[in-house]
C-alpha positions as CSV (number, residue, x, y, z in Angstrom):
1,X,-23.3,103.1,-80.6
2,X,-19.5,103.3,-80.8
3,X,-17.5,100.0,-79.5
4,X,-19.2,99.1,-76.3
5,X,-22.7,98.2,-77.3
6,X,-22.7,95.3,-79.6
7,X,-26.0,93.6,-79.1
8,X,-26.0,92.4,-82.7
9,X,-22.5,91.1,-82.7
10,X,-23.3,88.3,-79.7
11,X,-19.6,88.5,-78.9
12,X,-19.9,86.6,-75.7
13,X,-20.0,82.8,-75.1
14,X,-20.7,80.4,-72.2
15,X,-17.1,80.8,-70.9
16,X,-16.9,84.5,-71.0
17,X,-20.3,84.7,-69.2
18,X,-19.2,82.1,-66.5
19,X,-15.9,83.7,-66.4
20,X,-17.4,87.1,-65.6
21,X,-19.6,85.8,-62.9
22,X,-16.6,83.9,-61.3
23,X,-14.2,86.8,-62.2
24,X,-16.4,89.4,-60.2
25,X,-17.2,87.2,-57.3
26,X,-13.7,85.9,-56.8
27,X,-10.9,87.9,-56.7
28,X,-11.6,91.1,-54.4
29,X,-13.5,90.4,-51.3
30,X,-12.0,87.0,-50.6
31,X,-8.4,88.5,-50.3
32,X,-9.2,91.4,-48.1
33,X,-12.1,90.2,-46.2
34,X,-11.1,87.1,-44.6
35,X,-9.7,88.8,-41.7
36,X,-12.8,90.8,-41.3
37,X,-14.9,87.5,-41.2
38,X,-12.6,86.1,-38.6
39,X,-12.9,89.3,-36.6
40,X,-16.8,89.0,-36.3
41,X,-16.5,85.1,-35.6
42,X,-14.0,85.8,-32.8
43,X,-11.5,83.8,-34.8
44,X,-13.9,80.5,-34.8
45,X,-12.9,78.8,-38.2
46,X,-16.1,76.7,-38.2
47,X,-18.5,79.7,-38.0
48,X,-16.4,81.4,-40.7
49,X,-16.9,78.5,-43.0
50,X,-20.7,78.4,-41.9
51,X,-20.9,82.0,-42.9
52,X,-19.4,81.4,-46.3
53,X,-21.9,78.5,-46.9
54,X,-24.8,80.8,-45.9
55,X,-23.5,83.3,-48.2
56,X,-23.4,80.8,-51.0
57,X,-27.1,80.2,-50.5
58,X,-28.1,83.6,-51.6
59,X,-26.1,83.3,-54.7
60,X,-26.3,79.5,-55.8
61,X,-30.0,79.5,-55.3
62,X,-30.4,83.1,-56.4
63,X,-28.8,82.3,-59.6
64,X,-30.7,79.1,-60.3
65,X,-33.8,81.3,-59.4
66,X,-33.1,84.2,-61.7
67,X,-32.1,81.8,-64.5
68,X,-35.7,81.1,-65.0
69,X,-36.1,84.8,-65.8
70,X,-33.1,84.8,-68.0
71,X,-34.6,82.1,-70.2
72,X,-37.9,83.9,-70.8
73,X,-37.0,87.7,-70.3
74,X,-37.0,89.9,-73.7
75,X,-35.6,92.9,-72.2
76,X,-32.2,94.3,-71.9
77,X,-30.3,95.6,-68.8
78,X,-30.4,92.5,-66.6
79,X,-32.1,93.0,-63.2
80,X,-33.7,96.2,-64.5
81,X,-34.9,94.3,-67.5
82,X,-36.5,91.6,-65.2
83,X,-38.4,94.2,-63.2
84,X,-39.5,95.8,-66.5
85,X,-40.6,92.6,-67.9
86,X,-42.3,91.1,-64.9
87,X,-43.3,94.0,-62.6
88,X,-43.5,97.7,-64.0
89,X,-41.5,100.2,-65.7
90,X,-41.7,102.5,-62.8
91,X,-40.2,99.9,-60.4
92,X,-37.7,99.0,-63.3
93,X,-36.7,102.6,-63.3
94,X,-36.0,102.7,-59.6
95,X,-33.9,99.7,-59.6
96,X,-31.9,100.9,-62.6
97,X,-31.1,104.3,-60.9
98,X,-30.0,102.4,-57.8
99,X,-27.7,100.1,-59.8
100,X,-26.5,102.8,-62.3
101,X,-25.7,105.5,-59.9
102,X,-24.7,103.9,-56.7
103,X,-24.4,100.0,-56.8
104,X,-21.9,99.6,-59.7
105,X,-19.7,102.5,-59.0
106,X,-19.3,102.0,-55.2
107,X,-18.3,98.4,-55.9
108,X,-15.7,99.3,-58.7
109,X,-14.2,102.3,-56.4
110,X,-13.6,100.0,-53.2
111,X,-12.0,97.4,-55.3
112,X,-10.0,99.8,-57.2
113,X,-9.0,101.0,-53.7
114,X,-8.2,97.5,-52.5
115,X,-5.9,97.0,-55.7
116,X,-4.0,100.1,-54.5
117,X,-3.4,98.6,-51.2
118,X,-1.9,95.5,-52.6
119,X,-0.1,97.4,-55.2
120,X,1.9,99.2,-52.1
121,X,2.4,95.9,-50.6
122,X,3.8,94.4,-53.8
123,X,6.3,97.2,-54.4
124,X,6.8,98.0,-50.6
125,X,5.5,101.6,-50.8
126,X,4.4,103.6,-47.7
127,X,1.0,102.2,-46.3
128,X,-0.8,105.4,-46.6
129,X,-4.4,105.9,-47.7
130,X,-3.6,108.9,-50.1
131,X,-1.1,106.9,-51.8
132,X,-3.4,103.7,-52.0
133,X,-6.4,105.8,-53.3
134,X,-4.0,107.7,-55.8
135,X,-3.2,104.2,-57.2
136,X,-6.6,102.9,-57.2
137,X,-7.9,106.1,-58.9
138,X,-5.4,105.4,-61.8
139,X,-6.6,101.8,-62.2
140,X,-10.3,102.9,-62.1
141,X,-9.8,105.3,-65.0
142,X,-7.7,102.8,-67.0
143,X,-10.2,99.9,-66.8
144,X,-13.2,102.2,-67.7
145,X,-11.2,103.6,-70.4
146,X,-10.3,100.0,-71.8
147,X,-13.8,99.0,-71.8
148,X,-15.0,102.2,-73.6
149,X,-12.3,101.8,-76.3
150,X,-13.1,98.2,-76.8
151,X,-15.3,95.6,-75.4
152,X,-13.5,92.6,-76.7
153,X,-10.3,93.7,-74.9
154,X,-12.3,94.0,-71.7
155,X,-13.9,90.7,-72.1
156,X,-10.6,88.8,-73.0
157,X,-8.9,90.3,-69.9
158,X,-12.1,89.2,-67.9
159,X,-11.3,85.5,-69.0
160,X,-7.6,85.8,-68.5
161,X,-7.8,87.3,-64.8
162,X,-10.6,84.7,-64.0
163,X,-8.3,81.8,-64.5
164,X,-5.2,83.5,-63.0
165,X,-6.9,84.3,-59.8
166,X,-8.1,80.7,-59.3
167,X,-4.5,79.6,-59.2
168,X,-3.6,80.9,-55.6
169,X,-7.0,80.4,-54.4
170,X,-7.2,76.7,-55.1
171,X,-3.3,76.5,-54.6
172,X,-3.7,77.5,-51.1
173,X,-6.3,74.9,-50.4
174,X,-4.1,72.3,-52.2
175,X,-0.9,73.2,-50.1
176,X,-2.8,72.9,-47.0
177,X,-3.5,69.3,-47.5
178,X,0.1,68.5,-47.6
179,X,1.2,71.3,-45.3
180,X,3.2,69.7,-42.2
181,X,5.1,72.8,-40.9
182,X,4.3,74.5,-37.6
183,X,2.1,77.6,-38.0
184,X,4.2,81.0,-38.1
185,X,4.6,83.0,-35.0
186,X,2.9,86.3,-35.1
187,X,5.7,89.0,-36.0
188,X,7.2,90.8,-32.9
189,X,6.1,94.1,-34.1
190,X,2.5,93.2,-34.5
191,X,0.0,93.2,-31.6
192,X,-1.6,89.8,-31.3
193,X,-5.3,89.5,-31.3
194,X,-6.8,86.7,-29.3
195,X,-9.7,84.5,-30.0
196,X,-13.0,85.6,-28.5
197,X,-16.5,84.0,-27.9
198,X,-18.8,86.5,-30.0
199,X,-22.0,84.8,-29.4
200,X,-24.7,85.8,-32.0
201,X,-22.7,88.6,-33.0
202,X,-21.1,86.2,-35.6
203,X,-24.2,87.1,-37.8
204,X,-22.3,90.4,-38.6
205,X,-19.7,88.5,-40.6
206,X,-22.3,88.2,-43.3
207,X,-21.7,91.8,-44.5
208,X,-18.2,91.2,-45.5
209,X,-19.2,87.8,-46.7
210,X,-21.9,89.5,-49.0
211,X,-19.2,91.8,-50.5
212,X,-17.1,88.6,-51.2
213,X,-19.9,86.8,-53.1
214,X,-21.5,89.7,-54.7
215,X,-21.3,90.4,-58.4
216,X,-23.1,87.5,-60.0
217,X,-26.0,89.8,-61.0
218,X,-23.8,92.1,-62.8
219,X,-23.3,89.7,-65.6
220,X,-27.0,89.9,-66.4
221,X,-26.3,93.3,-68.0
222,X,-24.5,91.5,-70.9
223,X,-27.3,89.0,-71.5
224,X,-28.2,90.5,-74.8
225,X,-24.7,90.4,-75.9
226,X,-24.4,86.6,-75.0
227,X,-24.8,83.8,-77.8
228,X,-27.8,81.9,-77.4
229,X,-28.4,83.9,-74.2
230,X,-31.5,82.1,-73.2
231,X,-29.6,78.7,-72.9
232,X,-26.4,80.3,-72.1
233,X,-27.2,82.6,-69.2
234,X,-29.1,80.0,-67.2
235,X,-26.1,77.6,-67.5
236,X,-23.5,80.1,-66.6
237,X,-25.7,81.3,-63.5
238,X,-25.7,77.6,-62.4
239,X,-22.1,76.7,-62.8
240,X,-20.5,79.8,-61.7
241,X,-21.7,80.2,-58.1
242,X,-20.8,76.4,-57.4
243,X,-17.2,77.2,-58.5
244,X,-17.1,80.2,-56.3
245,X,-18.2,78.3,-53.2
246,X,-15.5,75.5,-53.7
247,X,-13.0,78.0,-54.2
248,X,-13.8,80.3,-51.2
249,X,-13.9,77.2,-48.8
250,X,-10.6,76.0,-50.3
251,X,-9.0,79.2,-49.8
252,X,-10.6,80.2,-46.4
253,X,-9.8,76.5,-44.7
254,X,-6.4,76.5,-46.2
255,X,-5.5,79.9,-44.9
256,X,-6.4,78.8,-41.6
257,X,-4.6,75.6,-41.3
258,X,-1.4,77.0,-42.6
259,X,-1.3,80.3,-40.7
260,X,-3.9,79.9,-37.7
261,X,-6.8,82.2,-37.0
262,X,-4.7,84.2,-34.6
263,X,-2.0,85.0,-37.1
264,X,-4.7,86.1,-39.9
265,X,-6.6,88.2,-37.1
266,X,-3.4,90.0,-35.9
267,X,-1.7,90.7,-39.5
268,X,-4.9,91.5,-41.4
269,X,-5.0,92.0,-45.0
270,X,-1.2,90.9,-45.4
271,X,-1.7,87.6,-43.9
272,X,-1.7,85.8,-47.3
273,X,1.8,87.1,-47.9
274,X,3.1,84.8,-45.1
275,X,2.0,81.8,-47.1
276,X,4.3,82.8,-49.9
277,X,7.1,83.6,-47.5
278,X,6.6,80.1,-45.9
279,X,6.9,78.3,-49.4
280,X,9.4,80.5,-51.4
281,X,10.6,83.3,-49.2
282,X,10.5,86.9,-50.5
283,X,9.8,85.8,-54.2
284,X,6.8,83.9,-52.9
285,X,5.4,86.8,-51.4
286,X,5.8,88.9,-54.5
287,X,4.2,85.9,-56.6
288,X,1.2,85.9,-54.3
289,X,0.7,89.6,-54.4
290,X,1.0,89.6,-58.3
291,X,-1.6,86.8,-58.5
292,X,-3.8,88.8,-55.9
293,X,-3.4,92.1,-57.9
294,X,-4.3,90.6,-61.2
295,X,-7.4,89.1,-59.5
296,X,-8.5,92.4,-58.1
297,X,-8.1,94.2,-61.4
298,X,-10.2,91.7,-63.0
299,X,-13.0,92.7,-60.7
300,X,-12.7,96.3,-61.5
301,X,-12.5,95.5,-65.2
302,X,-15.7,93.1,-65.0
303,X,-17.7,95.8,-63.1
304,X,-16.5,98.6,-65.4
305,X,-17.7,96.2,-68.1
306,X,-21.1,96.0,-66.8
307,X,-21.5,99.5,-65.6
308,X,-20.8,101.3,-69.0
309,X,-23.8,99.7,-70.4
310,X,-26.3,100.7,-67.8
311,X,-27.0,104.4,-68.6
312,X,-27.5,103.4,-72.3
313,X,-29.8,100.5,-71.2
314,X,-31.8,103.0,-68.9
315,X,-31.9,105.7,-71.8
316,X,-33.2,103.0,-74.4
317,X,-36.2,102.7,-71.9
318,X,-36.7,106.5,-71.3
319,X,-35.8,106.0,-67.7
320,X,-33.2,108.9,-67.4
321,X,-33.2,112.6,-68.4
322,X,-32.0,113.4,-72.1
323,X,-32.6,109.8,-73.1
324,X,-32.6,110.3,-76.7
325,X,-29.3,112.1,-76.6
326,X,-27.6,109.3,-74.9
327,X,-28.9,106.6,-77.3
328,X,-28.2,108.6,-80.4
329,X,-24.7,110.3,-79.3
330,X,-22.0,108.8,-81.7
331,X,-18.8,107.5,-80.1
332,X,-16.2,110.1,-79.6
333,X,-12.8,110.1,-77.6
334,X,-14.4,109.1,-74.4
335,X,-16.9,106.8,-76.0
336,X,-20.7,107.7,-76.0
337,X,-22.8,109.5,-73.3
338,X,-23.4,106.4,-71.4
339,X,-19.8,105.7,-71.1
340,X,-19.1,109.2,-69.8
341,X,-22.1,109.1,-67.3
342,X,-20.8,105.9,-65.7
343,X,-17.2,107.2,-65.5
344,X,-18.4,110.3,-63.9
345,X,-20.4,108.4,-61.4
346,X,-17.5,106.2,-60.6
347,X,-15.3,109.2,-60.1
348,X,-18.0,110.8,-57.6
349,X,-18.1,107.7,-55.4
350,X,-14.4,107.4,-55.4
351,X,-14.3,110.9,-53.7
352,X,-17.2,109.8,-51.3
353,X,-15.3,106.8,-50.4
354,X,-12.1,108.6,-49.8
355,X,-13.7,111.0,-47.3
356,X,-15.2,108.1,-45.5
357,X,-12.0,106.5,-45.0
358,X,-9.9,109.6,-44.4
359,X,-12.3,111.0,-41.9
360,X,-13.4,107.7,-40.2
361,X,-17.1,108.3,-41.1
362,X,-17.9,104.7,-41.0
363,X,-17.2,102.4,-38.0
364,X,-16.5,99.4,-40.0
365,X,-16.8,98.3,-43.7
366,X,-17.1,100.5,-46.8
367,X,-19.9,101.9,-48.8
368,X,-20.0,99.0,-51.2
369,X,-21.2,96.7,-48.3
370,X,-24.1,98.7,-47.8
371,X,-25.3,99.1,-51.4
372,X,-24.7,95.4,-51.8
373,X,-26.8,94.4,-48.7
374,X,-29.7,96.8,-50.0
375,X,-29.4,95.2,-53.3
376,X,-30.6,91.8,-51.8
377,X,-34.2,93.6,-51.2
378,X,-34.5,93.8,-55.1
379,X,-33.3,90.3,-55.7
380,X,-36.1,88.9,-53.1
381,X,-38.8,90.7,-55.1
382,X,-37.7,88.9,-58.2
383,X,-37.7,85.6,-56.2
384,X,-41.2,86.1,-55.2
385,X,-42.0,86.7,-59.0
386,X,-40.3,83.4,-59.9
387,X,-42.7,81.7,-57.5
388,X,-45.8,83.5,-58.9
389,X,-44.8,82.3,-62.5
390,X,-44.5,78.7,-61.1
391,X,-48.0,79.1,-59.7
392,X,-49.2,80.4,-63.1
393,X,-47.2,77.4,-65.0
394,X,-45.2,79.5,-67.0
395,X,-42.3,78.0,-65.0
396,X,-42.7,74.2,-64.6
397,X,-39.7,73.0,-62.8
398,X,-40.6,72.9,-58.9
399,X,-37.0,73.0,-57.6
400,X,-36.1,76.1,-59.6
401,X,-39.5,77.6,-59.4
402,X,-40.3,77.2,-55.6
403,X,-37.3,75.6,-53.6
404,X,-34.6,77.7,-55.0
405,X,-36.2,81.2,-54.6
406,X,-37.3,80.3,-50.9
407,X,-33.6,79.3,-50.1
408,X,-32.4,82.3,-51.8
409,X,-34.7,84.7,-50.0
410,X,-33.6,82.9,-46.6
411,X,-30.1,83.4,-47.5
412,X,-30.7,87.0,-48.5
413,X,-32.7,87.9,-45.4
414,X,-29.9,86.5,-43.3
415,X,-27.4,88.5,-45.0
416,X,-29.7,91.8,-44.7
417,X,-30.1,91.2,-40.9
418,X,-26.2,90.4,-40.6
419,X,-25.3,93.5,-42.8
420,X,-27.4,95.8,-40.4
421,X,-26.0,94.4,-37.3
422,X,-22.3,94.9,-38.4
423,X,-22.8,98.7,-38.7
424,X,-26.3,99.9,-37.6
425,X,-25.6,103.7,-37.7
426,X,-24.0,103.9,-41.0
427,X,-26.3,101.2,-42.5
428,X,-29.3,103.2,-41.7
429,X,-27.9,106.5,-43.0
430,X,-26.8,104.9,-46.4
431,X,-30.1,103.0,-46.6
432,X,-31.9,106.2,-46.7
433,X,-29.7,107.3,-49.6
434,X,-30.0,104.1,-51.4
435,X,-33.9,104.4,-51.1
436,X,-33.6,108.2,-52.3
437,X,-32.1,106.9,-55.5
438,X,-34.8,104.4,-56.0
439,X,-37.5,106.9,-55.2
440,X,-36.1,109.3,-57.7
441,X,-35.8,106.8,-60.5
442,X,-39.5,105.7,-59.8
443,X,-40.8,109.2,-59.7
444,X,-38.9,110.4,-62.8
445,X,-40.4,107.7,-64.8
446,X,-44.0,108.1,-63.5
447,X,-43.8,111.8,-64.2
448,X,-42.4,111.5,-67.6
449,X,-44.9,109.0,-68.7
């Protein structure tokens, strides 16, 4: 099937699987969502750290729970395969349509746009949406095409970018331990933002936090290409989230100690550059921005790596129209039909995201946050299945079969509630859109079979 479906070669090992999870989770949201999280918490650093810990609940215990399914599932397609194996083909088709045509592409689009933002900062280009989106679009095309041409190149870039992105994140935490200088003054041309008491409104910070953590489930789409996947994937799903939590707390607390919450709230996405400026002047800013940009591009690459496989996975299960053509189509200039479908989806949602930002159609956040929050509903359904399998004695470990899924569901529920409270109107509208994709996938499979 061309160069992107290499099930027989088993080309990914433990490090690549772990790096993919870490690489998608870490490297995008943590850089441009810290100020959003502080905004919702009124600048309260303790509540911000608490939000990160709550968010970690959903992926640490969620990953441990789903590692049970990864070890016994025989189907391909990650989350879709789990629903197919443990629920029904119709429900699997519903999840597959949501993930393929909405979830994956919206994440890729938003992170590509964020990469455009930091490219403008790096090269001191005008801070204009059209320019940011134009650069982001080029990044989007480049990484989809790279993974279409060669999965090994995409996998290697994922490992390299995962290592590189940990340097500034952990570095900020280490520097903060020894940092003795006074916190910098807010620039004269920037309007200061004061700390406030937001009450229970801090729960809304869970929406941008969910974006910062999301991506761990995407790695499940390459399970069938991982060496000894029944042992490797559960291990990767346990190790990676713990690394992510440590890195996030290190960066978040370090940023606040060095700069102070008022500075971060006032300067927004550009706050991290001040750390480089304090340490090494303008050259420090450039170094920090290069690290951030590589980190974000690693996320775009990781999402593309997972996304281009999804149409093929659905077609192999006859869950999409023209399934036989998608499965049997030989590789051409743009890969096979699966790759072209995923690329077209990404381009479509790039246009939608541009319109929502250009005309301020969303009060806060972006389209990917809503898709991410919606995805936690499906994860919760799988957590219930894990507990059912424990009751049936298919799963024998009490902690991974009962305790982990309960804690994961609690974390997921808090994120869903927080997500809706952050942007009720947009969430409600987009929730209906997400549901419509699921219903379409469900009905398609039902009518076909």
